[in-house]
Kinemage of the C-alpha trace (Angstrom):
@kinemage 1
@onewidth
@group {chain A} dominant
@subgroup {mainchain}
@vectorlist {calphas} color= white
{ca met a 1} P -36.638 20.463 10.855
{ca pro a 2} L -33.767 18.001 11.456
{ca ser a 3} L -33.325 17.014 15.090
{ca gln a 4} L -29.511 17.302 14.927
{ca asp a 5} L -26.798 19.463 13.416
{ca val a 6} L -23.695 18.839 11.340
{ca met a 7} L -21.290 19.502 14.211
{ca ser a 8} L -22.785 16.624 16.185
{ca trp a 9} L -21.526 14.270 13.463
{ca leu a 10} L -17.881 15.354 13.770
{ca arg a 11} L -15.123 13.795 15.874
{ca thr a 12} L -13.617 17.170 16.679
{ca arg a 13} L -10.876 15.591 18.789
{ca phe a 14} L -9.205 14.480 15.535
{ca phe a 15} L -9.022 18.003 14.126
{ca pro a 16} L -7.223 19.681 12.485
{ca his a 17} L -7.598 17.246 9.592
{ca ile a 18} L -4.734 15.946 7.447
{ca trp a 19} L -6.072 17.287 4.138
{ca cys a 20} L -4.192 20.112 2.463
{ca pro a 21} L -5.795 23.534 3.029
{ca gly a 22} L -8.369 24.018 0.281
{ca cys a 23} L -8.704 20.318 -0.559
{ca gly a 24} L -12.033 19.533 -2.190
{ca his a 25} L -12.583 16.513 0.040
{ca gly a 26} L -13.633 18.773 2.912
{ca ile a 27} L -16.427 20.187 0.751
{ca ile a 28} L -17.591 16.649 0.004
{ca met a 29} L -17.541 15.614 3.662
{ca his a 30} L -19.677 18.632 4.549
{ca ala a 31} L -22.134 17.746 1.769
{ca leu a 32} L -22.359 14.172 3.085
{ca leu a 33} L -22.952 15.323 6.656
{ca arg a 34} L -25.628 17.803 5.584
{ca ala a 35} L -27.382 15.015 3.672
{ca leu a 36} L -27.285 12.681 6.688
{ca val a 37} L -28.653 15.419 8.937
{ca glu a 38} L -31.381 16.366 6.456
{ca leu a 39} L -32.445 12.708 6.235
{ca asp a 40} L -32.412 12.538 10.049
{ca lys a 41} L -30.160 9.481 10.057
{ca lys a 42} L -28.987 8.077 13.377
{ca lys a 43} L -25.268 7.752 14.006
{ca ser a 44} L -25.699 4.334 15.609
{ca gln a 45} L -27.445 3.085 12.450
{ca thr a 46} L -25.085 4.655 9.906
{ca val a 47} L -21.878 3.024 8.646
{ca ile a 48} L -19.196 4.983 6.775
{ca ala a 49} L -16.626 2.712 5.116
{ca ser a 50} L -13.468 3.576 3.208
{ca gly a 51} L -10.288 2.088 1.784
{ca ile a 52} L -6.927 3.866 1.603
{ca gly a 53} L -6.071 7.327 0.303
{ca cys a 54} L -6.732 10.982 1.050
{ca ser a 55} L -10.482 10.534 0.568
{ca ser a 56} L -10.487 7.417 2.720
{ca arg a 57} L -9.407 9.349 5.796
{ca met a 58} L -12.907 10.826 5.931
{ca pro a 59} L -14.507 8.218 8.260
{ca gly a 60} L -11.993 9.134 10.954
{ca tyr a 61} L -13.607 12.564 11.222
{ca ile a 62} L -17.232 11.356 11.223
{ca asp a 63} L -18.851 10.316 14.477
{ca ala a 64} L -20.784 7.282 13.255
{ca cys a 65} L -20.038 3.567 12.878
{ca thr a 66} L -16.911 3.756 10.754
{ca val a 67} L -14.480 1.282 9.222
{ca his a 68} L -11.168 2.131 7.532
{ca thr a 69} L -10.249 -0.898 5.425
{ca thr a 70} L -7.676 -1.896 2.805
{ca his a 71} L -6.950 -0.240 -0.530
{ca gly a 72} L -9.655 -0.935 -3.085
{ca arg a 73} L -11.492 -3.434 -0.874
{ca ser a 74} L -13.880 -1.202 1.044
{ca leu a 75} L -16.898 -2.265 -0.997
{ca ala a 76} L -16.245 -5.895 -0.045
{ca phe a 77} L -16.295 -4.904 3.642
{ca ala a 78} L -19.363 -2.703 3.109
{ca thr a 79} L -21.150 -5.568 1.342
{ca gly a 80} L -20.522 -7.874 4.293
{ca ile a 81} L -21.797 -5.242 6.733
{ca lys a 82} L -24.969 -4.660 4.705
{ca leu a 83} L -25.664 -8.377 4.363
{ca ala a 84} L -25.146 -8.904 8.097
{ca asn a 85} L -27.525 -6.064 9.006
{ca pro a 86} L -29.624 -4.822 6.060
{ca ser a 87} L -31.321 -2.174 8.224
{ca leu a 88} L -28.107 -0.117 8.394
{ca thr a 89} L -27.469 2.897 6.202
{ca val a 90} L -24.120 2.083 4.550
{ca val a 91} L -22.061 4.748 2.776
{ca asp a 92} L -18.708 3.923 1.164
{ca val a 93} L -16.367 6.825 0.395
{ca met a 94} L -13.478 6.264 -2.011
{ca gly a 95} L -11.110 7.958 -4.397
{ca asp a 96} L -10.893 7.531 -8.164
{ca gly a 97} L -7.893 5.204 -7.943
{ca asp a 98} L -9.284 3.343 -4.950
{ca cys a 99} L -12.539 2.774 -6.837
{ca ser a 100} L -11.589 2.229 -10.466
{ca ala a 101} L -8.073 0.745 -10.302
{ca ile a 102} L -7.353 -1.782 -7.541
{ca gly a 103} L -11.011 -1.685 -6.482
{ca gly a 104} L -12.487 -1.840 -9.983
{ca asn a 105} L -13.579 -5.464 -9.737
{ca his a 106} L -15.388 -4.902 -6.429
{ca phe a 107} L -16.998 -1.762 -7.874
{ca ile a 108} L -18.497 -3.372 -10.978
{ca his a 109} L -19.836 -6.335 -9.021
{ca ala a 110} L -21.401 -4.096 -6.356
{ca cys a 111} L -23.143 -2.324 -9.246
{ca arg a 112} L -24.142 -5.669 -10.777
{ca arg a 113} L -25.616 -6.967 -7.518
{ca asn a 114} L -27.415 -3.666 -6.875
{ca ile a 115} L -26.799 -3.920 -3.141
{ca asp a 116} L -28.209 -1.063 -1.047
{ca ile a 117} L -24.973 0.886 -0.512
{ca thr a 118} L -24.222 4.505 -1.402
{ca ala a 119} L -20.797 4.846 -3.051
{ca ile a 120} L -19.337 8.361 -3.074
{ca val a 121} L -16.423 8.525 -5.498
{ca met a 122} L -14.187 11.562 -4.994
{ca asn a 123} L -12.534 11.999 -8.358
{ca asn a 124} L -9.509 14.308 -8.283
{ca asn a 125} L -7.822 12.633 -11.289
{ca ile a 126} L -4.686 11.654 -9.365
{ca tyr a 127} L -3.204 9.495 -6.631
{ca gly a 128} L -2.805 12.366 -4.179
{ca met a 129} L -1.543 10.620 -1.055
{ca thr a 130} L 1.107 8.369 -2.585
{ca gly a 131} L 3.029 10.816 -4.744
{ca gly a 132} L 0.926 12.161 -7.594
{ca gln a 133} L 0.807 9.150 -9.908
{ca ala a 134} L -1.682 9.065 -12.778
{ca ser a 135} L -4.976 7.303 -11.976
{ca pro a 136} L -7.534 5.663 -14.292
{ca thr a 137} L -9.380 9.005 -14.502
{ca thr a 138} L -6.377 11.220 -15.279
{ca pro a 139} L -7.311 13.135 -18.461
{ca gln a 140} L -5.293 12.465 -21.596
{ca gly a 141} L -2.458 14.946 -21.840
{ca ala a 142} L -2.407 15.699 -18.097
{ca leu a 143} L 0.888 15.632 -16.227
{ca ala a 144} L 1.604 13.385 -13.249
{ca thr a 145} L 4.699 11.848 -11.687
{ca thr a 146} L 4.172 8.735 -13.817
{ca thr a 147} L 3.174 10.695 -16.941
{ca pro a 148} L 5.792 13.482 -17.104
{ca tyr a 149} L 5.115 13.974 -20.832
{ca gly a 150} L 1.328 13.748 -20.565
{ca ala a 151} L -1.061 10.832 -20.015
{ca ile a 152} L -1.897 8.817 -23.136
{ca asp a 153} L -4.330 6.306 -21.576
{ca pro a 154} L -8.014 7.067 -22.188
{ca ala a 155} L -9.679 8.085 -18.931
{ca phe a 156} L -12.408 6.000 -17.294
{ca asp a 157} L -15.877 7.537 -17.177
{ca ile a 158} L -16.962 6.310 -13.736
{ca cys a 159} L -20.636 7.143 -14.259
{ca arg a 160} L -20.808 5.263 -17.567
{ca leu a 161} L -19.030 2.330 -15.958
{ca ala a 162} L -21.561 2.293 -13.098
{ca glu a 163} L -24.481 2.573 -15.490
{ca gly a 164} L -23.205 -0.249 -17.679
{ca ala a 165} L -22.553 -2.479 -14.665
{ca gly a 166} L -26.116 -2.124 -13.386
{ca ala a 167} L -26.265 0.475 -10.580
{ca ser a 168} L -29.792 1.754 -9.884
{ca tyr a 169} L -28.743 5.370 -9.216
{ca val a 170} L -25.830 7.207 -10.864
{ca ala a 171} L -25.089 10.927 -10.636
{ca arg a 172} L -22.221 13.383 -10.947
{ca ala a 173} L -21.548 16.779 -9.385
{ca thr a 174} L -18.451 18.881 -8.693
{ca ile a 175} L -17.148 20.614 -5.586
{ca ala a 176} L -17.998 23.923 -7.280
{ca asn a 177} L -21.680 23.154 -6.581
{ca pro a 178} L -21.872 21.726 -3.041
{ca lys a 179} L -25.679 21.920 -2.901
{ca met a 180} L -25.964 19.717 -5.977
{ca ala a 181} L -23.514 17.262 -4.426
{ca glu a 182} L -25.546 17.225 -1.210
{ca gln a 183} L -28.801 16.616 -3.079
{ca tyr a 184} L -27.375 13.740 -5.115
{ca ile a 185} L -25.875 12.139 -2.002
{ca ala a 186} L -29.256 12.371 -0.263
{ca asn a 187} L -30.983 10.892 -3.312
{ca gly a 188} L -28.452 8.065 -3.374
{ca ile a 189} L -28.938 7.261 0.311
{ca lys a 190} L -32.711 7.196 -0.136
{ca lys a 191} L -32.430 4.920 -3.172
{ca lys a 192} L -33.114 1.239 -2.549
{ca gly a 193} L -30.149 -0.192 -4.408
{ca phe a 194} L -26.555 0.580 -5.317
{ca ala a 195} L -26.073 4.324 -5.748
{ca val a 196} L -22.966 5.903 -7.254
{ca ile a 197} L -22.333 9.609 -6.781
{ca glu a 198} L -19.165 10.778 -8.485
{ca ile a 199} L -18.027 14.155 -7.198
{ca val a 200} L -15.282 15.767 -9.232
{ca ser a 201} L -12.848 17.127 -6.666
{ca ser a 202} L -9.445 18.790 -6.797
{ca cys a 203} L -5.910 18.112 -5.639
{ca his a 204} L -4.040 21.346 -6.171
{ca thr a 205} L -0.991 19.889 -4.381
{ca gln a 206} L -0.360 16.967 -6.735
{ca phe a 207} L -2.506 17.522 -9.837
{ca gly a 208} L -3.023 21.258 -9.883
{ca arg a 209} L 0.566 22.428 -9.580
{ca arg a 210} L 1.531 20.310 -12.590
{ca asn a 211} L -1.459 21.303 -14.698
{ca lys a 212} L -1.820 25.085 -14.309
{ca arg a 213} L -4.357 24.877 -11.484
{ca arg a 214} L -2.072 25.603 -8.564
{ca thr a 215} L -4.557 27.010 -6.031
{ca pro a 216} L -7.916 25.826 -4.676
{ca ile a 217} L -9.758 28.713 -6.327
{ca asp a 218} L -8.083 27.923 -9.674
{ca asn a 219} L -9.742 24.514 -9.508
{ca ile a 220} L -13.137 25.869 -8.439
{ca asn a 221} L -13.081 28.335 -11.329
{ca tyr a 222} L -12.017 25.606 -13.753
{ca phe a 223} L -14.979 23.441 -12.729
{ca lys a 224} L -17.397 26.366 -13.043
{ca glu a 225} L -16.105 27.221 -16.512
{ca asn a 226} L -16.072 23.636 -17.820
{ca thr a 227} L -19.229 22.119 -16.331
{ca val a 228} L -22.339 21.500 -18.416
{ca thr a 229} L -25.629 19.971 -17.321
{ca leu a 230} L -26.785 16.641 -18.686
{ca ala a 231} L -29.755 18.298 -20.367
{ca arg a 232} L -27.543 20.838 -22.143
{ca ser a 233} L -24.996 18.194 -23.156
{ca lys a 234} L -27.593 16.351 -25.223
{ca asn a 235} L -27.613 19.249 -27.692
{ca met a 236} L -23.818 19.510 -27.928
{ca ser a 237} L -21.498 17.802 -30.377
{ca ser a 238} L -18.648 15.528 -29.287
{ca glu a 239} L -16.230 18.318 -30.210
{ca glu a 240} L -18.096 20.801 -28.019
{ca leu a 241} L -18.118 18.305 -25.124
{ca ala a 242} L -14.377 17.634 -25.287
{ca gly a 243} L -12.871 18.480 -21.899
{ca lys a 244} L -16.251 19.295 -20.353
{ca ile a 245} L -17.614 17.832 -17.102
{ca val a 246} L -21.190 16.670 -17.555
{ca val a 247} L -23.178 16.822 -14.297
{ca gly a 248} L -26.603 15.481 -13.462
{ca glu a 249} L -28.508 12.299 -12.692
{ca phe a 250} L -27.672 9.669 -15.306
{ca val a 251} L -29.597 6.705 -13.868
{ca asn a 252} L -32.539 6.514 -11.465
{ca lys a 253} L -34.408 3.242 -11.811
{ca asp a 254} L -36.130 0.734 -9.573
{ca ile a 255} L -34.705 -2.780 -9.829
{ca pro a 256} L -34.512 -5.659 -7.317
{ca glu a 257} L -32.128 -4.994 -4.419
{ca tyr a 258} L -29.593 -7.645 -3.416
{ca thr a 259} L -30.092 -8.031 0.342
{ca glu a 260} L -33.850 -8.343 -0.085
{ca gln a 261} L -33.347 -11.058 -2.691
{ca tyr a 262} L -30.826 -12.787 -0.436
{ca leu a 263} L -33.176 -12.790 2.548
{ca ser a 264} L -35.994 -14.049 0.330
{ca leu a 265} L -33.768 -16.906 -0.816
{ca ile a 266} L -33.024 -17.843 2.796
{ca glu a 267} L -36.737 -17.917 3.618
{ca arg a 268} L -37.478 -20.123 0.610
{ca val a 269} L -34.735 -22.566 1.578
{ca arg a 270} L -35.936 -22.655 5.168
{ca gly a 271} L -39.468 -23.314 3.975
{ca lys a 272} L -38.339 -26.261 1.898
{ca asp a 273} L -36.377 -27.673 4.847
{ca his a 274} L -39.582 -27.729 6.889
{ca glu a 275} L -41.720 -29.409 4.231
């Protein structure tokens, strides 16, 4: 049994939180905390990093070593922290815009390096905090303040991007299945390498009210009705998969981890200096 509980990981003095009632980000935070408790992580050895946005307010509510950085740059900060102290458990929480727009370059290179960081991408298909602008994951045809007649840009598939860039663990869940999200987060934290867990979330305030999903339960029901497992998707045509959310573990492989390689390089250089 875990030696701690979820409440011990909360900074209750900062409640009530700033998220809209029913926001999916609260479900994701609870899944993260349950995973940390289940893995019996220590608060003094756990770092939660974030950038800017609704999702990035999460570290303020978690009683661990937390850092709230600049928009899109949290993975650069997290990389420095991990390199400085590889023994730390480092989790970076970010939104879809934070990750795949301004932070896209940092994201692909963190995947490429395969550094031992767990990236939790909360994908609600919108810039929620700054006014409801379309993000790189906004579905084609969806309405936003910057796409009043429907988005025409093809949406990024964050999991495919992570897989192609070299991450050692890639998975997707939705807020309609919190236990799956918790399990994938735990798997990502345990993985020695860069882990990407995309959790499809909801913003009924900015995205939902423009796209016929005005309430939190409308979004939960939408995810339940439009989610298919990875195994099932392999027997479906592209037409059948249109508009569906495929969930599951896409990548789980063992490849060299960056900080270990970096420390090995330092030892080799030091050895040569003493020859």
